[in-house]
C-alpha positions as CSV (number, residue, x, y, z in Angstrom):
1,M,42.4,23.2,-14.5
2,V,41.3,19.6,-14.3
3,M,39.1,17.9,-16.9
4,A,37.7,14.4,-17.0
5,G,35.5,12.4,-19.3
6,D,35.1,9.1,-21.0
7,P,38.4,7.7,-22.3
8,D,38.6,7.2,-26.0
9,I,37.6,3.7,-26.7
10,T,40.1,1.5,-28.6
11,T,37.5,-0.9,-30.0
12,D,34.6,-0.5,-32.3
13,F,32.1,-0.8,-29.5
14,I,31.9,-1.8,-25.8
15,V,30.1,-4.9,-24.6
16,P,28.8,-4.3,-21.0
17,M,30.5,-6.4,-18.3
18,N,27.1,-7.9,-17.3
19,Y,26.4,-9.1,-20.8
20,S,26.1,-12.9,-20.9
21,A,29.1,-14.6,-22.5
22,N,26.6,-17.1,-23.9
23,K,24.8,-14.5,-26.0
24,A,26.1,-13.6,-29.4
25,V,26.9,-10.0,-30.2
26,D,24.8,-9.6,-33.4
27,G,22.3,-7.0,-34.7
28,N,20.0,-7.7,-31.7
29,F,22.8,-6.4,-29.4
30,F,22.4,-3.0,-31.0
31,T,18.6,-3.0,-31.1
32,F,16.3,-1.6,-28.4
33,T,12.6,-1.9,-29.0
34,G,11.3,-0.6,-25.7
35,L,10.5,2.8,-27.0
36,R,8.4,1.7,-29.9
37,N,5.5,2.9,-27.8
38,F,5.7,4.5,-24.4
39,P,2.3,3.0,-23.3
40,A,-0.5,5.2,-22.3
41,G,-0.4,5.8,-18.6
42,A,3.2,4.4,-18.3
43,I,6.1,5.8,-16.3
44,N,9.8,5.5,-16.4
45,P,10.4,5.7,-12.6
46,P,12.9,8.1,-11.0
47,H,16.4,7.0,-12.0
48,T,19.9,8.4,-12.6
49,H,22.7,7.9,-15.2
50,P,25.9,8.3,-13.1
51,R,28.2,8.7,-16.1
52,S,26.2,10.7,-18.7
53,A,23.7,13.4,-19.4
54,E,20.6,12.3,-21.4
55,L,18.9,13.9,-24.3
56,L,15.3,12.9,-24.9
57,L,13.5,13.7,-28.2
58,V,9.7,13.1,-28.3
59,L,8.6,11.8,-31.7
60,K,5.0,11.1,-31.1
61,G,2.4,12.0,-28.4
62,W,3.5,13.8,-25.3
63,L,5.5,13.2,-22.1
64,N,5.8,14.8,-18.7
65,V,9.4,14.9,-17.7
66,G,11.5,16.3,-14.9
67,F,14.7,16.2,-12.9
68,I,15.7,17.2,-9.4
69,D,18.9,19.2,-8.8
70,T,21.2,18.9,-5.8
71,N,19.3,21.6,-4.0
72,N,16.1,19.5,-4.4
73,K,14.6,21.9,-6.9
74,I,12.5,20.2,-9.6
75,Y,12.7,21.2,-13.2
76,K,9.7,19.8,-15.1
77,Q,8.2,20.2,-18.6
78,T,5.5,18.8,-20.8
79,L,7.0,17.8,-24.1
80,T,5.2,17.2,-27.4
81,A,6.3,15.7,-30.7
82,G,9.5,17.5,-31.8
83,D,10.5,18.7,-28.3
84,M,13.8,17.8,-26.7
85,F,14.8,17.8,-23.0
86,V,18.3,17.5,-21.4
87,F,18.7,15.6,-18.1
88,P,22.0,16.5,-16.5
89,K,24.5,13.8,-15.7
90,G,23.9,12.0,-12.4
91,L,20.6,13.8,-11.4
92,V,17.4,11.9,-10.6
93,H,14.9,12.2,-13.4
94,Y,11.7,10.6,-14.8
95,Q,9.5,10.4,-17.8
96,S,5.7,9.9,-17.7
97,N,3.0,9.4,-20.3
98,D,0.0,10.7,-18.4
99,D,-2.3,10.3,-21.4
100,P,-4.7,7.5,-20.5
101,K,-5.4,6.6,-24.2
102,Q,-2.5,7.4,-26.5
103,P,1.1,5.9,-26.5
104,S,4.1,8.2,-27.0
105,T,7.4,7.5,-28.8
106,A,10.7,9.0,-27.8
107,I,14.4,8.6,-28.4
108,S,17.1,9.0,-25.8
109,A,20.8,9.7,-26.5
110,F,23.6,9.6,-24.0
111,G,27.1,11.3,-24.0
112,S,28.8,8.1,-22.8
113,A,29.4,4.6,-24.1
114,N,28.4,3.4,-20.7
115,A,26.0,5.8,-19.1
116,G,24.8,3.4,-16.4
117,T,21.3,3.4,-14.9
118,V,20.4,3.5,-11.2
119,S,16.6,3.0,-10.5
120,V,15.7,4.8,-7.4
121,P,12.8,2.6,-6.4
122,L,14.7,-0.6,-7.0
123,S,17.9,0.5,-5.4
124,V,16.1,1.7,-2.3
125,F,13.5,-1.0,-1.9
126,T,14.9,-4.2,-3.4
127,T,18.6,-4.3,-2.3
128,G,18.3,-5.4,1.3
129,I,18.3,-2.1,3.2
130,D,16.8,-2.9,6.6
131,D,13.1,-2.1,6.8
132,T,13.6,-0.1,10.1
133,V,16.2,2.1,8.4
134,L,13.8,2.8,5.5
135,A,10.9,3.4,7.8
136,K,12.9,6.1,9.7
137,A,14.3,7.6,6.5
138,F,10.8,7.9,4.9
139,K,9.1,8.9,8.2
140,T,6.7,6.0,8.0
141,D,6.2,2.5,9.5
142,V,7.8,-0.9,8.7
143,A,4.4,-2.2,7.4
144,T,4.3,0.5,4.7
145,I,7.9,-0.2,3.7
146,Q,7.1,-3.9,3.4
147,K,4.1,-3.1,1.1
148,L,6.3,-1.0,-1.1
149,K,8.9,-3.7,-1.2
150,A,6.2,-6.3,-2.1
151,G,5.0,-4.2,-5.0
152,L,8.6,-4.0,-6.4
153,A,9.5,-7.7,-5.9
154,P,10.3,-9.6,-9.1
155,K,7.5,-11.7,-10.4
156,A,8.2,-15.4,-9.9
């Protein structure tokens, strides 16, 4: 039998490798304010966490959530306050607040000190994959791919 997992960390916490050396590790490092309100009509686009499962708890409002397994089967649910949902490690998933008027609030927890996040739209359309390759993969034309890329380009 073979088992694997995160090694026990030998420090109190882990600072990500991409964290700026010029930024102080203080209380702000441990604070995330992005889920104060999941704005009405907002979406957390399809993404994965390659090193961890995710547990989502809805505190206020409601969210549509789902993930796709390796057989391309979708598992989706509408969650309301008090509901929890588990996204398995490494599988593409999303969250969406489809209420046009009310924000939602949710908390996510991960089973890894470094879960990682891979955004599907950003990794596909903003990393330099050739437009012709993407057009063939998505069975569309280069002009459509370029429109998608333009919509995801960072704001100057």
